[in-house]
C-alpha positions in Angstrom: -17.2 -16.5 -8.1 -14.8 -18.5 -5.9 -14.6 -17.4 -2.3 -11.3 -16.5 -0.6 -10.2 -16.0 2.9 -7.3 -13.6 3.3 -6.5 -12.3 6.8 -3.0 -11.3 7.9 -2.1 -13.3 11.0 0.8 -13.5 13.4 2.8 -16.7 13.4 1.3 -17.7 16.7 -2.2 -17.2 15.5 -1.7 -19.0 12.2 0.8 -21.8 12.8 -0.4 -22.2 16.4 -4.1 -22.4 15.5 -5.2 -25.9 16.8 -7.1 -26.8 13.6 -4.4 -25.8 11.2 -2.4 -28.7 9.9 -0.2 -28.3 6.8 0.5 -30.6 3.9 3.2 -30.0 1.3 1.7 -32.0 -1.6 3.8 -34.3 -3.8 3.3 -32.2 -6.9 5.4 -29.4 -5.2 9.1 -28.9 -5.6 11.3 -30.4 -2.9 12.5 -28.1 0.0 15.4 -26.1 -1.5 16.3 -23.1 0.6 20.0 -22.9 1.3 22.3 -21.0 3.7 21.9 -17.6 1.9 18.1 -17.6 2.1 18.1 -18.8 5.7 20.8 -16.3 6.8 18.8 -13.5 5.1 15.7 -14.6 7.0 17.5 -14.7 10.3 19.2 -11.3 9.8 15.9 -9.6 8.8 14.0 -11.0 11.8 16.9 -10.2 14.2 17.1 -6.6 12.9 13.3 -6.3 13.4 13.3 -7.8 16.9 16.4 -5.8 18.1 16.6 -2.5 16.1 20.2 -1.3 16.2 21.0 -4.3 18.4 19.0 -2.8 21.3 16.1 -4.7 22.8 14.6 -1.5 24.2 14.2 0.1 20.8 11.6 -2.5 19.8 8.0 -1.2 19.3 5.5 -3.8 20.4 3.0 -2.4 17.9 5.3 -3.0 14.9 4.9 -6.0 12.6 7.3 -7.8 10.3 5.6 -9.2 7.3 7.0 -12.5 6.1 4.9 -12.8 3.0 1.9 -14.6 1.7 0.9 -18.3 1.8 -1.6 -19.7 -0.7 -3.5 -22.7 0.6 -6.7 -24.7 0.3 -8.3 -27.0 2.8 -8.3 -30.5 1.3 -10.7 -33.4 1.9 -8.6 -34.5 5.0 -9.0 -31.0 6.5 -5.3 -30.2 6.0 -4.2 -26.9 4.5 -2.5 -27.9 1.3 0.2 -25.5 0.5 0.4 -24.2 -3.1 2.7 -21.3 -2.5 5.0 -20.5 0.4 6.2 -23.9 1.4 9.9 -22.9 1.5 9.2 -20.1 4.0 6.8 -22.2 6.1 9.2 -25.1 6.4 12.1 -22.8 7.2 10.1 -21.1 10.0 9.3 -24.5 11.4 13.0 -25.4 11.5 13.8 -22.0 13.1 11.1 -22.5 15.8 12.3 -26.0 16.5 15.8 -24.8 17.0 14.5 -22.2 19.5 12.5 -24.8 21.3 15.6 -27.0 21.6 17.7 -24.1 22.8 15.4 -23.5 25.8 16.3 -27.0 27.2 14.7 -28.2 30.4 16.2 -25.5 32.7 14.0 -22.5 32.5 13.9 -20.1 35.5 11.2 -17.7 34.6 7.6 -17.9 33.5 8.3 -16.0 30.3 10.5 -18.8 29.1 7.8 -21.4 29.9 5.2 -19.4 28.0 7.4 -18.9 25.0 8.4 -22.6 24.8 4.7 -23.6 25.2 3.6 -21.2 22.4 6.4 -22.6 20.1 5.2 -26.1 20.7 1.7 -25.2 19.6 3.1 -24.2 16.2 5.1 -27.4 15.7 3.0 -30.3 17.2 -0.5 -31.3 17.8 -1.5 -30.3 21.3 -4.7 -31.0 23.3 -4.4 -28.5 26.0 -1.7 -26.7 28.1 0.3 -28.9 30.3 -0.4 -32.2 28.4 2.6 -34.3 27.4 3.6 -33.6 23.7 3.7 -36.4 21.1 6.6 -34.9 19.1 6.0 -37.4 16.2 2.6 -35.8 15.6 3.7 -32.9 13.5 1.6 -30.0 12.3 3.4 -30.0 8.9 3.9 -33.0 6.7 5.5 -33.2 3.3 4.6 -35.7 0.6 7.2 -34.3 -1.8 10.2 -35.3 0.3 11.7 -38.8 -0.3 11.9 -41.3 2.5 15.4 -40.2 3.5 14.5 -36.5 3.7 11.3 -37.3 5.6 13.2 -39.3 8.1 15.7 -36.5 8.5 12.9 -33.9 9.1 11.1 -36.2 11.5 14.3 -36.9 13.4 15.0 -33.2 13.8 11.4 -32.5 15.0 11.5 -35.3 17.5 15.1 -35.3 18.8 16.0 -31.6 18.2 19.4 -32.4 16.8 21.0 -33.3 13.4 24.4 -34.9 13.6 26.4 -33.5 10.6 28.0 -36.9 10.1 24.7 -38.7 9.7 22.3 -36.0 8.4 23.4 -34.0 5.4 20.2 -32.9 3.6 18.9 -29.4 3.3 16.7 -29.8 6.4 19.7 -30.7 8.6 22.0 -28.1 7.1 19.5 -25.3 7.7 18.6 -26.6 11.2 22.3 -26.6 12.2 22.7 -23.0 10.8 19.8 -21.8 13.0 21.3 -23.6 16.0 24.6 -21.8 15.4 22.8 -18.4 15.1 20.8 -19.0 18.2 23.9 -20.1 20.2 25.6 -16.9 19.2 22.5 -14.9 20.1 22.4 -16.6 23.5 26.0 -15.7 24.2 25.6 -12.1 23.3 22.1 -11.4 24.8 21.7 -14.0 27.6 19.2 -11.8 29.5 17.0 -11.2 26.5 17.0 -14.6 24.9 13.3 -15.3 25.3 12.4 -12.0 23.7 13.3 -13.0 20.1 11.0 -16.1 19.8 8.3 -14.2 21.6 8.5 -11.4 19.1 8.7 -13.8 16.2 5.4 -15.4 17.4 3.6 -12.2 18.3 4.9 -9.6 15.9 5.9 -11.5 12.7 3.0 -12.1 10.4 2.0 -13.9 7.2 -0.9 -13.5 4.9 -2.6 -16.9 4.4 -4.8 -16.8 1.4 -7.2 -19.7 1.7 -9.0 -20.7 -1.5 -12.0 -23.0 -1.9 -10.1 -25.6 -3.9 -6.9 -26.4 -5.7 -7.9 -24.8 -9.0 -8.6 -21.5 -7.4 -5.4 -21.7 -5.3 -3.4 -22.3 -8.4 -4.9 -19.3 -10.2 -4.1 -17.1 -7.2 -0.5 -18.4 -7.2 -0.1 -17.5 -10.9 -0.8 -13.9 -10.1 1.6 -13.5 -7.1 5.3 -12.8 -6.9 7.1 -14.9 -4.4 10.4 -14.4 -2.6 11.0 -18.2 -2.5 11.3 -20.8 -5.3 8.4 -20.2 -7.7 6.6 -23.0 -9.3 7.2 -23.5 -13.0 4.5 -24.0 -15.7 5.1 -27.8 -15.4 4.6 -27.7 -11.7 1.2 -26.1 -12.3 0.3 -28.6 -15.0 1.5 -31.5 -12.7 -0.9 -30.2 -10.1 -3.8 -30.2 -12.6 -3.0 -33.8 -13.7 -2.5 -34.9 -10.1 -5.9 -33.6 -9.1 -7.7 -35.4 -12.0 -5.9 -38.7 -11.4 -6.5 -38.4 -7.6 -10.2 -37.8 -8.3 -10.2 -41.1 -10.2 -8.4 -43.0 -7.5 -5.2 -43.2 -9.5 -2.9 -41.0 -7.4 -0.1 -43.5 -6.8 -0.2 -44.6 -10.5 0.2 -40.9 -11.6 3.0 -40.2 -9.1 5.0 -43.2 -10.3 4.6 -42.3 -14.0 5.4 -38.6 -13.3 8.7 -39.6 -11.7 9.5 -41.6 -14.9 8.6 -38.6 -17.0 10.7 -36.3 -14.8 13.7 -38.6 -14.9 13.5 -38.8 -18.8 13.3 -35.0 -19.1 16.3 -34.5 -16.8 18.3 -36.8 -19.0 17.3 -34.9 -22.2 17.9 -31.3 -21.3 21.0 -29.5 -20.0 20.5 -28.7 -16.3 20.3 -25.0 -15.4 19.5 -23.6 -18.9 15.7 -24.0 -18.4 13.2 -26.2 -16.8 13.4 -29.7 -18.4 9.8 -30.5 -17.9 8.6 -27.1 -19.3 10.7 -27.9 -22.4 9.0 -31.2 -23.0 5.6 -29.7 -22.5 6.6 -27.1 -25.1 7.6 -29.7 -27.6 4.3 -31.5 -27.1 2.4 -28.3 -27.4 3.7 -27.8 -30.9 2.5 -31.3 -31.9 -0.9 -30.6 -30.3 -1.3 -27.3 -32.2 -0.1 -28.8 -35.5 -2.6 -31.7 -35.0 -5.3 -29.0 -34.9 -4.1 -27.7 -38.2 -2.8 -24.5 -36.6 -0.2 -22.4 -38.6 -0.3 -19.6 -36.1 3.2 -18.3 -35.6 2.6 -16.8 -32.1 3.8 -19.0 -29.3 1.2 -19.5 -26.6 2.1 -19.7 -22.9 2.1 -23.3 -21.6 -0.4 -22.7 -18.8 -2.8 -20.9 -21.2 -2.5 -23.6 -23.8 -2.9 -26.6 -21.6 -5.6 -25.3 -19.2 -7.8 -23.0 -21.2 -11.5 -23.6 -21.0 -12.0 -24.7 -24.6 -12.5 -28.5 -24.3 -12.1 -29.0 -28.0 -8.5 -27.7 -28.0 -7.2 -27.9 -24.4 -5.2 -31.1 -24.2 -5.7 -31.6 -20.5 -9.4 -31.0 -20.7 -10.0 -32.9 -23.9 -8.3 -36.1 -22.9 -5.9 -35.9 -20.0 -4.9 -39.6 -20.0 -4.1 -39.5 -23.7 -2.1 -36.3 -23.2 -0.1 -37.6 -20.4 0.5 -41.0 -22.2 1.8 -39.0 -25.2 4.1 -36.9 -23.1 5.7 -40.0 -21.7 6.1 -41.5 -25.2 7.6 -38.3 -26.5 10.0 -38.0 -23.5 11.0 -41.6 -24.0 11.8 -40.8 -27.7 13.9 -37.8 -26.9 15.7 -39.6 -24.1 16.8 -42.2 -26.7 17.9 -39.4 -29.1 20.0 -37.9 -26.3 21.5 -41.3 -25.3 22.0 -42.1 -29.0 20.2 -45.3 -28.5 21.2 -47.8 -31.3 18.3 -50.2 -30.6 15.9 -47.5 -31.7 18.0 -45.6 -34.4 20.3 -46.6 -37.2 23.8 -45.1 -37.5 22.8 -42.7 -40.3 19.7 -41.5 -38.4 21.9 -40.9 -35.3 24.3 -38.9 -37.5 21.5 -36.8 -38.9 20.2 -36.1 -35.4 23.7 -35.2 -34.2 24.0 -32.5 -36.9 20.6 -31.1 -35.9 21.9 -30.5 -32.4 24.1 -27.7 -33.9 21.2 -25.9 -35.5 21.0 -22.2 -34.6 17.6 -22.5 -32.9 15.4 -25.3 -31.5 12.7 -25.3 -34.1 14.1 -28.6 -35.3 13.0 -30.2 -32.0 9.4 -29.1 -32.6 9.4 -30.5 -36.2 10.9 -33.8 -35.1 8.5 -34.1 -32.3 5.5 -33.6 -34.6 7.0 -36.1 -37.1 7.5 -38.7 -34.4 4.1 -38.4 -32.8 2.4 -38.5 -36.2 4.4 -41.3 -37.8 5.4 -43.7 -35.0 4.1 -47.2 -35.1 2.5 -49.1 -32.1 6.0 -49.9 -30.8 7.1 -46.3 -31.0 9.4 -46.8 -34.0 9.7 -44.9 -37.3 10.2 -46.1 -40.9 13.8 -45.3 -41.5 14.0 -44.0 -45.1 11.2 -41.5 -44.7 12.5 -40.3 -41.3 16.0 -39.9 -42.8 14.7 -37.9 -45.7 12.7 -35.7 -43.3 15.8 -35.1 -41.2 17.9 -34.2 -44.2 15.3 -31.9 -45.6 14.8 -29.9 -42.4 18.5 -29.7 -41.9 19.1 -28.1 -45.3 16.1 -25.8 -45.0 17.1 -24.5 -41.5 20.7 -23.8 -42.6 19.7 -22.0 -45.8 16.9 -20.1 -44.0 19.3 -18.7 -41.4 21.4 -17.2 -44.3 18.6 -16.1 -46.6 15.5 -15.4 -44.4 16.6 -15.0 -40.8 13.7 -14.6 -38.4 11.1 -16.0 -40.8 9.4 -18.9 -38.9 6.3 -19.2 -41.1 7.6 -22.1 -43.2 8.3 -24.1 -40.1 4.7 -23.8 -38.8 3.4 -24.8 -42.2 5.8 -27.8 -42.2 4.5 -28.9 -38.8 0.9 -28.7 -39.9 1.7 -30.6 -43.1 3.5 -33.3 -41.1 0.8 -33.6 -38.5 -1.7 -34.2 -41.4 0.4 -37.0 -42.8 1.8 -35.0 -45.7 5.4 -35.1 -46.7 7.0 -31.7 -46.2 8.1 -30.0 -49.4 8.6 -26.4 -48.3 6.8 -25.7 -51.6 6.7 -21.9 -52.2 9.7 -21.4 -49.9 12.4 -22.7 -52.2 15.7 -20.8 -52.5 17.1 -19.2 -55.6 20.2 -21.1 -56.6 22.3 -18.2 -57.7 21.3 -16.0 -54.8 22.0 -18.7 -52.2 25.4 -19.5 -53.6 26.3 -15.8 -53.7 25.2 -15.3 -50.1 27.1 -18.3 -48.9 30.3 -17.2 -50.6 30.0 -13.7 -49.0 28.5 -14.5 -45.6 30.6 -13.7 -42.5 30.8 -17.1 -40.8 32.4 -15.8 -37.6 32.6 -17.9 -34.5 30.0 -16.0 -32.6 27.2 -17.0 -35.1 25.5 -20.3 -34.2 24.9 -20.9 -37.9 28.7 -21.4 -38.4 28.8 -24.5 -36.2 25.6 -25.7 -37.9 27.3 -25.7 -41.3 30.6 -27.2 -40.2 28.7 -30.0 -38.3 26.7 -30.7 -41.5 29.9 -30.8 -43.6 31.7 -33.2 -41.1 29.1 -35.8 -41.8 29.2 -35.4 -45.6 32.3 -37.6 -45.3 31.1 -41.2 -45.7 34.0 -42.4 -43.5 32.9 -40.2 -40.6 31.9 -42.2 -37.5 29.1 -41.0 -35.2 30.3 -38.5 -32.6 29.2 -38.6 -29.0 26.8 -35.9 -27.8 28.6 -36.1 -24.5 31.9 -34.8 -26.0 32.4 -31.1 -26.2 33.4 -29.9 -29.7 34.7 -26.5 -30.5 35.2 -24.6 -33.7 38.7 -25.4 -35.1 40.6 -22.9 -37.3 42.8 -25.2 -39.4 44.9 -22.2 -40.5 45.9 -20.8 -37.1 44.9 -17.4 -35.7 48.5 -16.4 -35.1 49.2 -16.5 -38.8 46.1 -14.6 -39.8 48.2 -11.6 -40.9 49.9 -13.8 -43.5 46.7 -14.1 -45.4 46.2 -11.9 -48.5 42.5 -11.8 -47.7 41.9 -11.8 -44.0 38.2 -12.7 -44.6 39.5 -16.2 -45.5 40.4 -16.8 -41.9 36.7 -17.0 -40.9 35.6 -18.8 -44.1 33.9 -22.2 -43.8 36.9 -23.5 -45.7 39.1 -22.9 -42.6 36.8 -24.4 -40.0 35.9 -27.8 -38.6 34.7 -29.4 -35.4 37.4 -30.5 -33.0 37.2 -32.0 -29.5 37.6 -29.2 -27.0 40.5 -30.8 -25.2 42.4 -31.2 -28.5 41.4 -27.7 -29.6 42.9 -26.2 -26.5 46.3 -28.0 -27.1 46.4 -27.4 -30.9 44.9 -23.9 -30.8 47.6 -21.7 -32.4 50.3 -24.0 -33.7 51.4 -24.2 -37.3 49.7 -26.9 -39.4 52.5 -29.4 -39.0 52.1 -29.2 -35.2 48.3 -29.2 -35.4 48.5 -32.4 -37.5 50.3 -34.2 -34.7 47.5 -33.2 -32.3 44.9 -34.3 -34.8 46.6 -37.7 -34.9 47.4 -38.0 -31.2 51.1 -38.0 -31.9 52.4 -35.9 -29.0 55.1 -36.4 -26.4 52.6 -38.3 -24.3 50.3 -40.3 -26.5 46.8 -38.8 -26.7 43.6 -39.9 -28.3 43.4 -38.6 -31.9 40.4 -36.5 -33.1 37.4 -38.5 -34.2 36.8 -36.0 -37.1 37.8 -38.1 -40.1 38.5 -35.2 -42.4 41.0 -33.6 -40.0 42.8 -37.0 -39.7 43.0 -37.2 -43.5 44.3 -33.7 -43.8 47.0 -34.4 -41.2 48.1 -37.6 -43.0 48.1 -36.2 -46.5 49.2 -32.6 -46.2 52.4 -30.9 -45.0 50.8 -27.5 -44.7 47.4 -25.9 -45.0 47.6 -22.7 -46.9 45.3 -19.9 -48.0 44.7 -21.6 -51.3 43.6 -24.7 -49.4 41.1 -22.6 -47.5 39.7 -21.2 -50.7 39.4 -24.6 -52.4 37.9 -26.2 -49.3 35.4 -23.3 -49.0 34.2 -23.8 -52.6 33.9 -27.6 -51.9 31.8 -27.1 -48.8 29.4 -24.5 -50.5 29.3 -26.6 -53.7 28.3 -29.7 -51.6 25.6 -27.8 -49.9 24.1 -26.4 -53.1 24.1 -29.9 -54.5 22.5 -31.2 -51.3 19.7 -28.6 -51.5 19.1 -29.5 -55.2 18.8 -33.2 -54.4 16.1 -32.5 -51.8 14.2 -30.1 -54.2 14.7 -26.9 -52.2 16.1 -24.8 -55.1 14.3 -22.9 -57.8 
């Protein structure tokens, strides 16, 4: 059983302990606290130190708990911070601002003592009264880039951060604390020294010191943190970092990780999820399919990658191969996102474009498995087989959402078949022709359903004249027969039929939204008072050129055409019975 040290300590006893030096390792996230978090910390501490704004109401036996800190002492005898770095760095900036606020003119011994005790928390000191080397910090960050490191070092040495020169998070937060302290000095000049004294003596943290990194990471995974929690990929990065470091390949790993991180941030939409977690997830499906798994339960990333079973755990079985494969897979998906023509032909890019409109992301798992299984030594795929694969999964996903929503079993079987080198057939999961056609004719394709955009994206590219559309351009669902004329329809359900819908650039859709067809046609063709770019959707251009109006009968005829084309498509790829 791993040993732990956990003893609640005051800031002075913990940060001021002579042997305690802190390292923020480079697998951590960058410093990210902003004004809100720093202001909340200041307000909480101020309220604790001066209850009801009265210094006399303070009880010297009270404590204010700032939270836990998970660390382990590394081979260089530094406390490597796994959890709590945001709070620790922010406290450092706060104490540095107080130290600076004292200045050189201190008239009482209390002020001298408080300034001395702050110094012990910030810099290496030999004994009381010795000259400080302010460049010898007690906390060092490997995660910060050179610019941020220089900013932090300048603050710690000079005690100032000119807003015209220093604009990073360290400087922003340091200046905030300086403003708060100046305001505090003006309002409580006689009691100024009391606040830093009470922070040092009565504010506490719970440092949890583990024997090593693995134990520290396990502890972290069980704790809730007020700060910025580490993601699954942060934990997996730490695991990889340790293995590469043990093999004297630390710098090599960090360089490649940055490449991996850059690719993932290109691929995934910022803010929706963690880009690196998403890539680890895609690779997990490939790794599971390679083991022949058809288990439809989705395992957590940490459990899958770090479990003790060396036969199946990717990081324990072969960490270098796993990381190499992750880089290769990320490179592939980056090229998909950038629509890289050196890797993909026009028709492959069109097929991939349509898949971006699928109602769920299972297609990304299927394509990941296909790529990792079938790529050649140059990371390329044989075009015809890949094209047929893309067409088949597109049709199956669209039909499944109509006929068998929620049934993911066929996709797991398809991934296992693909990983074993077999062509997917979806044998046993074919769709009844009559039932599929009937469902499509009667399905409510309203705009809130993702499947609607999937079908109309698919149909856009059934036009052989349709050029590739850019993934960077936002497309909305266009109602060719406008909403304002909906009450003119004999059957109002026709308004939301596929026959009345297409993709249209968002900027054109806004301008053409509820006009009659003759007006819409001008927007489709870019013929407006000020010349605009026409739509890149070829069918809409053709409708605008060849028709004077788009009627309910046109909706019905086009709807039959779309559904008939899809039925024929499904038959061509042997997915009907």
